[in-house]
C-alpha positions as CSV (number, residue, x, y, z in Angstrom):
1,M,-91.0,200.1,104.7
2,S,-87.6,198.4,104.5
3,Q,-88.0,197.8,100.7
4,L,-89.0,201.5,100.2
5,F,-85.9,202.6,102.1
6,Y,-83.7,200.3,100.0
7,I,-85.2,201.9,96.8
8,F,-84.6,205.4,98.2
9,C,-80.9,204.5,99.0
10,T,-80.3,203.2,95.4
11,T,-82.1,206.2,93.8
12,L,-80.5,209.2,95.6
13,P,-76.9,208.8,94.2
14,S,-78.3,208.9,90.6
15,H,-79.2,212.6,91.3
16,I,-76.3,213.5,93.7
17,I,-73.7,212.6,91.0
18,P,-75.0,214.9,88.2
19,F,-75.4,217.9,90.5
20,A,-72.0,217.4,92.1
21,L,-70.4,216.8,88.7
22,F,-72.0,219.6,86.7
23,W,-72.6,222.2,89.5
24,D,-70.2,224.7,88.0
25,F,-71.4,224.2,84.4
26,Q,-73.9,226.4,82.8
27,W,-77.5,225.7,83.7
28,R,-80.7,227.3,82.3
29,S,-82.1,227.2,85.8
30,R,-80.4,225.2,88.5
31,K,-83.1,225.8,91.0
32,A,-85.9,224.7,88.7
33,A,-83.9,221.5,87.9
34,L,-83.4,220.8,91.5
35,V,-87.1,221.2,92.2
36,L,-88.1,218.9,89.4
37,V,-85.6,216.3,90.5
38,V,-87.1,216.4,94.0
39,V,-90.6,216.0,92.5
40,N,-89.4,213.1,90.4
41,V,-87.9,211.3,93.4
42,L,-91.1,211.9,95.4
43,C,-93.2,210.6,92.6
44,K,-90.9,207.5,92.2
45,M,-91.1,206.8,95.9
46,T,-94.9,207.1,95.9
47,A,-95.2,204.8,92.9
48,A,-92.8,202.3,94.6
49,A,-94.9,202.4,97.7
50,Y,-98.1,201.7,95.7
51,C,-96.5,198.8,93.8
52,L,-95.1,197.2,97.0
53,A,-98.5,197.6,98.7
54,N,-100.2,195.9,95.8
55,E,-97.4,193.4,95.1
56,L,-96.8,194.8,91.6
57,Y,-93.5,194.6,89.6
58,F,-91.7,198.0,90.0
59,R,-88.8,197.5,87.6
60,N,-90.6,199.1,84.5
61,L,-91.7,202.1,86.5
62,E,-88.2,202.5,87.8
63,L,-86.8,202.7,84.3
64,L,-89.5,205.2,83.4
65,F,-88.5,207.5,86.3
66,A,-84.8,207.2,85.2
67,V,-85.7,208.4,81.7
68,V,-87.6,211.3,83.2
69,G,-84.6,212.2,85.3
70,F,-82.4,212.2,82.2
71,L,-84.8,214.5,80.4
72,I,-84.8,216.9,83.3
73,Y,-81.0,217.2,83.1
74,C,-81.1,217.5,79.3
75,L,-83.7,220.3,79.6
76,F,-81.9,222.4,82.2
77,L,-78.2,221.7,81.7
78,R,-76.4,223.4,78.8
79,L,-74.6,220.3,77.6
80,S,-74.8,218.3,74.5
81,P,-77.5,215.6,74.7
82,F,-75.1,212.9,73.7
83,K,-72.6,214.0,76.4
84,M,-75.4,214.0,78.9
85,L,-76.6,210.5,77.7
86,F,-73.1,209.1,77.9
87,T,-72.7,210.5,81.5
88,Y,-76.2,209.3,82.6
89,L,-75.5,205.8,81.3
90,L,-72.3,205.6,83.2
91,I,-74.1,206.7,86.4
92,V,-76.7,204.0,85.8
93,D,-73.9,201.5,85.3
94,Y,-72.4,202.6,88.6
95,L,-75.7,202.1,90.4
96,L,-76.2,198.7,88.8
97,I,-72.7,197.7,89.9
98,I,-73.3,198.8,93.5
99,R,-76.7,197.2,93.5
100,G,-75.3,194.0,92.1
101,I,-72.5,193.9,94.7
102,V,-75.0,194.5,97.5
103,S,-77.3,191.7,96.2
104,I,-74.4,189.3,96.0
105,L,-73.2,190.2,99.5
106,A,-76.7,189.9,100.9
107,V,-77.5,186.5,99.4
108,Q,-74.2,184.7,99.3
109,V,-72.2,186.3,102.2
110,F,-74.6,187.6,104.9
111,D,-77.6,185.4,104.0
112,I,-80.1,188.3,104.4
113,P,-83.0,189.1,102.1
114,I,-82.6,191.6,99.3
115,Q,-84.2,195.0,99.9
116,E,-84.3,194.6,103.6
117,W,-82.7,196.9,106.2
118,G,-79.4,194.9,106.2
119,S,-79.1,195.3,102.4
120,S,-79.8,199.0,102.7
121,F,-77.1,199.5,105.3
122,V,-74.6,197.6,103.1
123,C,-75.7,199.8,100.2
124,I,-75.1,202.9,102.2
125,L,-71.7,201.6,103.3
126,L,-70.6,200.9,99.7
127,Y,-71.8,204.3,98.5
128,S,-70.0,206.1,101.3
129,V,-66.8,204.4,100.3
130,T,-67.0,204.5,96.5
131,L,-69.0,207.7,95.8
132,P,-66.4,210.2,97.0
133,L,-63.7,208.4,94.9
134,L,-66.0,208.4,91.9
135,L,-66.8,212.1,92.3
136,R,-63.2,213.0,92.7
137,F,-62.3,211.0,89.5
138,F,-65.2,212.6,87.6
139,R,-64.2,216.1,88.6
140,Q,-60.6,215.6,87.5
141,V,-61.7,214.7,84.0
142,A,-64.9,216.7,83.7
143,N,-63.3,219.8,82.2
144,R,-61.1,217.8,79.9
145,V,-63.9,215.4,78.8
146,Y,-67.0,217.5,78.7
147,R,-65.6,220.8,77.4
148,T,-63.9,219.1,74.4
149,D,-65.7,219.6,71.2
150,A,-65.8,216.2,69.4
151,P,-69.3,215.7,68.0
152,K,-68.6,212.5,66.1
153,L,-67.1,210.9,69.1
154,W,-70.0,211.8,71.4
155,R,-72.6,210.7,68.8
156,T,-71.2,207.1,68.9
157,I,-69.4,206.4,72.2
158,W,-72.6,206.4,74.3
159,L,-73.7,203.3,72.4
160,V,-71.1,201.1,74.3
161,P,-72.4,201.8,77.8
162,A,-76.0,201.7,76.4
163,F,-75.5,198.2,75.1
164,V,-73.9,196.9,78.2
165,T,-76.6,198.5,80.4
166,I,-79.4,197.0,78.4
167,L,-77.7,193.6,78.6
168,A,-77.3,193.9,82.4
169,L,-80.9,195.0,82.9
170,T,-82.3,192.3,80.6
171,F,-80.6,189.3,81.9
172,T,-79.9,190.2,85.6
173,D,-82.4,191.3,88.1
174,S,-80.9,192.4,91.5
175,Y,-84.3,192.3,93.1
176,L,-84.7,188.5,92.6
177,E,-82.7,186.1,94.8
178,S,-82.8,183.4,92.2
179,S,-81.1,185.8,89.7
180,V,-78.4,186.9,92.1
181,D,-77.5,183.4,93.0
182,S,-76.5,182.5,89.4
183,S,-73.0,182.7,88.0
184,F,-74.3,184.6,85.0
185,F,-75.4,187.5,87.3
186,I,-71.9,187.8,88.7
187,F,-70.4,187.6,85.2
188,C,-72.7,190.4,83.9
189,R,-72.0,192.7,86.8
190,I,-68.2,192.2,86.7
191,G,-68.3,192.7,82.9
192,L,-70.3,195.9,83.5
193,L,-67.6,197.2,85.9
194,V,-64.8,196.3,83.4
195,C,-66.7,198.0,80.6
196,V,-67.1,201.2,82.5
197,F,-63.4,201.5,83.2
198,A,-62.5,200.5,79.6
199,I,-64.9,203.1,78.2
200,Y,-63.3,205.9,80.2
201,F,-59.8,204.8,79.4
202,V,-60.6,204.8,75.7
203,L,-62.3,208.1,75.9
204,L,-59.4,209.8,77.7
205,Q,-57.0,208.4,75.2
206,S,-59.1,209.6,72.3
207,L,-59.6,213.1,73.8
208,E,-55.8,213.5,74.3
209,G,-55.4,213.1,70.6
210,L,-58.4,215.3,69.9
211,E,-57.0,218.1,72.1
212,Q,-53.6,217.9,70.3
213,Q,-55.4,218.1,66.9
214,A,-57.6,221.0,68.2
215,A,-54.5,222.9,69.4
216,L,-52.7,222.3,66.1
217,R,-55.8,223.4,64.2
218,Q,-56.1,226.6,66.2
219,R,-52.4,227.3,65.7
220,L,-52.7,226.7,61.9
221,I,-55.7,229.0,61.8
222,F,-53.9,231.7,63.7
223,E,-50.8,231.4,61.5
224,S,-52.9,231.4,58.3
225,R,-54.7,234.6,59.4
226,L,-51.4,236.2,60.4
227,L,-49.8,235.2,57.1
228,D,-52.8,236.7,55.2
229,M,-52.4,239.9,57.0
230,Q,-48.7,240.0,56.4
231,L,-49.1,239.2,52.8
232,E,-51.5,242.1,52.4
233,E,-49.2,244.5,54.3
234,E,-46.2,243.3,52.4
235,K,-48.1,243.8,49.1
236,K,-48.7,247.4,50.1
237,R,-45.1,247.8,51.2
238,G,-43.8,246.4,48.0
239,L,-45.9,248.7,45.9
240,L,-44.8,251.7,48.0
241,L,-41.2,250.7,47.7
242,M,-41.5,250.3,43.9
243,E,-43.3,253.7,43.6
244,T,-40.7,255.4,45.8
245,A,-37.8,253.8,43.9
246,E,-39.3,255.0,40.6
247,Q,-39.8,258.5,41.9
248,T,-36.3,258.6,43.3
249,R,-34.9,257.4,40.0
250,Q,-36.9,260.1,38.1
251,M,-35.9,262.8,40.5
252,R,-32.2,261.8,40.4
253,H,-32.4,261.9,36.6
254,D,-34.1,265.3,36.5
255,L,-31.8,266.8,39.1
256,R,-28.7,265.7,37.2
257,H,-30.0,267.4,34.1
258,H,-31.0,270.6,36.0
259,L,-27.6,270.9,37.6
260,T,-25.8,270.2,34.3
261,A,-27.8,273.1,32.7
262,I,-27.0,275.4,35.6
263,L,-23.3,274.4,35.4
264,T,-23.3,275.3,31.7
265,M,-24.8,278.7,32.3
266,A,-22.5,279.5,35.2
267,R,-19.2,278.1,33.9
268,D,-17.5,281.3,32.8
269,D,-19.1,283.8,35.1
270,N,-18.4,282.1,38.4
271,P,-15.7,279.4,38.5
272,R,-16.4,278.7,42.2
273,L,-20.1,278.1,41.6
274,S,-19.2,275.9,38.6
275,E,-16.9,273.8,40.8
276,Y,-19.5,273.4,43.5
277,I,-22.2,272.3,41.0
278,A,-19.8,269.8,39.4
279,T,-19.2,268.4,42.9
280,L,-22.9,268.0,43.5
281,I,-23.3,266.2,40.2
282,R,-20.5,263.8,41.1
283,D,-22.1,263.2,44.5
284,I,-25.5,262.3,43.2
285,P,-26.0,258.5,43.8
286,T,-26.0,256.3,40.8
287,A,-29.3,254.7,39.7
288,V,-30.7,251.9,41.9
289,Q,-29.1,248.6,41.0
290,D,-31.3,246.0,39.5
291,Y,-30.8,242.9,41.5
292,C,-33.3,240.7,39.7
293,E,-36.1,240.7,37.1
294,N,-38.9,240.8,39.6
295,P,-39.7,244.5,40.3
296,T,-41.2,243.8,43.8
297,V,-38.2,241.8,45.0
298,N,-35.9,244.4,43.4
299,A,-37.6,247.2,45.3
300,V,-37.4,245.4,48.6
301,V,-33.8,244.4,48.2
302,S,-32.9,247.9,47.0
303,H,-34.5,249.4,50.1
304,Y,-32.5,247.2,52.5
305,A,-29.3,247.7,50.4
306,A,-29.7,251.4,51.0
307,R,-30.2,250.8,54.7
308,C,-27.1,248.6,54.8
309,Q,-25.0,251.3,53.1
310,K,-26.3,253.9,55.6
311,E,-25.5,251.6,58.6
312,G,-22.1,250.4,57.4
313,I,-23.2,246.9,56.6
314,A,-21.4,245.1,53.8
315,F,-24.2,244.0,51.5
316,A,-23.9,241.6,48.5
317,A,-26.7,240.0,46.5
318,R,-26.8,237.7,43.6
319,L,-30.5,237.0,42.8
320,T,-32.4,235.1,40.2
321,V,-36.2,235.7,40.6
322,P,-38.5,235.7,37.5
323,A,-40.6,238.7,36.9
324,Q,-43.8,236.7,36.8
325,N,-44.6,233.6,38.9
326,E,-47.8,231.6,38.6
327,G,-47.6,229.6,41.8
328,L,-45.7,232.2,44.0
329,D,-47.1,235.7,43.8
330,D,-45.2,238.9,44.6
331,R,-46.9,239.2,48.1
332,A,-45.4,235.9,49.2
333,L,-42.0,236.8,47.8
334,C,-42.1,240.2,49.6
335,V,-42.9,238.4,52.9
336,V,-39.8,236.1,52.5
337,F,-37.3,238.7,51.3
338,A,-38.5,241.5,53.5
339,N,-38.5,239.4,56.7
340,L,-35.1,237.8,55.9
341,L,-33.5,241.2,55.3
342,E,-35.3,243.0,58.2
343,N,-34.0,240.3,60.6
344,A,-30.5,240.5,59.2
345,V,-30.3,244.3,59.4
346,E,-31.5,244.2,63.0
347,A,-29.1,241.5,63.9
348,C,-26.2,243.4,62.4
349,G,-27.4,246.5,64.3
350,R,-26.9,244.7,67.6
351,I,-23.2,244.0,66.9
352,T,-21.0,246.3,68.9
353,G,-17.7,245.3,67.2
354,G,-16.5,243.3,64.3
355,K,-17.5,243.0,60.7
356,K,-21.1,243.5,59.7
357,F,-22.3,241.7,56.5
358,I,-25.2,240.3,54.7
359,R,-24.8,237.9,51.7
360,L,-28.0,237.1,49.9
361,S,-28.5,234.8,46.9
362,S,-31.2,232.9,45.1
363,S,-31.4,230.4,42.3
364,L,-34.1,228.8,40.2
365,E,-33.8,225.2,39.1
366,Y,-36.6,222.8,37.9
367,G,-39.3,225.2,39.1
368,V,-37.9,225.5,42.6
369,L,-36.7,228.9,43.9
370,T,-34.0,228.5,46.5
371,I,-33.0,231.5,48.7
372,T,-30.0,231.5,51.0
373,M,-28.7,234.2,53.2
374,D,-25.8,234.6,55.6
375,N,-25.5,237.5,58.0
376,S,-23.4,238.4,61.0
377,F,-24.9,238.7,64.5
378,D,-23.7,238.9,68.1
379,G,-23.9,235.2,68.6
380,K,-26.7,235.4,71.3
381,F,-29.9,233.5,70.7
382,A,-32.5,231.5,72.4
383,K,-34.4,228.4,71.1
384,Q,-37.5,226.5,72.1
385,E,-38.2,223.1,70.6
386,E,-35.8,223.8,67.7
387,E,-37.4,227.2,67.0
388,F,-35.6,230.5,67.5
389,L,-37.2,232.9,69.9
390,S,-37.7,236.5,69.1
391,S,-35.2,239.0,70.5
392,K,-37.8,241.7,70.6
393,R,-40.7,240.0,72.3
394,S,-41.6,236.8,74.1
395,G,-42.3,233.7,72.0
396,V,-41.2,232.5,68.6
397,G,-40.1,235.1,66.1
398,I,-43.0,236.2,63.9
399,G,-40.7,236.9,60.9
400,L,-39.2,233.4,60.8
401,S,-42.6,231.8,61.3
402,S,-44.0,233.8,58.4
403,I,-41.2,232.8,56.2
404,Q,-41.7,229.1,57.1
405,A,-45.4,229.4,56.6
406,V,-45.0,230.8,53.1
407,A,-42.5,228.1,52.2
408,K,-44.7,225.3,53.4
409,A,-47.7,226.8,51.7
410,H,-45.8,226.5,48.4
411,Q,-44.5,222.9,48.8
412,G,-41.3,224.0,50.4
413,D,-39.6,224.6,53.7
414,A,-37.3,226.9,55.6
415,R,-34.3,226.2,57.8
416,F,-32.4,228.5,60.1
417,E,-29.1,227.8,61.8
418,A,-26.7,229.7,64.0
419,E,-22.9,229.0,63.7
420,G,-20.8,231.1,65.9
421,T,-21.5,234.7,64.9
422,V,-23.0,233.8,61.5
423,F,-26.8,233.2,61.1
424,R,-27.7,231.1,58.0
425,S,-31.1,231.0,56.4
426,S,-32.3,228.8,53.6
427,V,-35.7,228.8,52.0
428,Y,-37.1,226.9,49.0
429,C,-40.4,227.2,47.3
430,R,-42.0,225.8,44.2
431,L,-43.0,228.4,41.7
């Protein structure tokens, strides 16, 4: 009876830990799993009672019931089999460590037989001290460890506790007093304890790097999708601006001819009408200035130049942008120039007094397009980790992020600086 109670004491924690650790995880059926675990424990105790009554060796059957318990958790717990195997092996290692300590204390300290009532009480005492600490540690790292998607890591890391567990089970038997009394037994169980802590330390260090990589990957995916959307929208915007500029140029040209014809017909009959029409002809804006050879960039710059003129912002641009670029398409150019100018116009609009200006320039040397822009602003800004925060919403400015993403996608980079009331932007891309 005392041996049976000892086996029960060493069996129960192997099922308490998984349920306590994964209780809040997704189960296919928690109740069914609990029922099968109870049945497994009862069958194990029945088999142990039979083996003890007939003086049969119980270790092999004990391993069999441990495998059955593992399969129950794999079947009902929605967790990767490799994650479950890694966890179960660590639980087995914990049980082996406790059982080994109990055996050492029983034989070498208290001089009592193994698997007797005294050993069982020592076992219960050790579990009551160590199990709460173990569960607390497991819960702290459970979300971080088991919710991290790292298939390659989980497919291999379980081999380490498996190897050490097999070694401990093969060469040390905590049921035999002759085995417990050897120095090799102590060495194996201490090595098992060190291995468990080393495994978790390495795992946590690895997962920290994996979490950072995952966060970076998600950010890159988000920025890539955002950039694709902006590129598509800027393409439509560029085409619309080009179409609008061409229509405006044609309408201006036709209007000038129409007014000239009306002026010719009304010159002698109505001097006042002639003077009025002549004034209208003089007031018609001149044709849109061609800032560069690229029609998309020219349309974007012309649009913002008109806005600057309307809002009283001194605008100057000296641009060199080829009409055709193999490596840098018009959509990307539109994202860069449109976001630069949009931010600059908005920044100038927030100035309550003082000179408002935007100076834009670009050059092309050795296949690298360099764009620089200086614009006035009110001198107020906020930064987070060397990145300028948006003045319109919380977080990093989308426009600046898009510019930097385009630049880096074309073997370049972007830099933004604030000096007093002047904001400086510089971008370079390889064409």
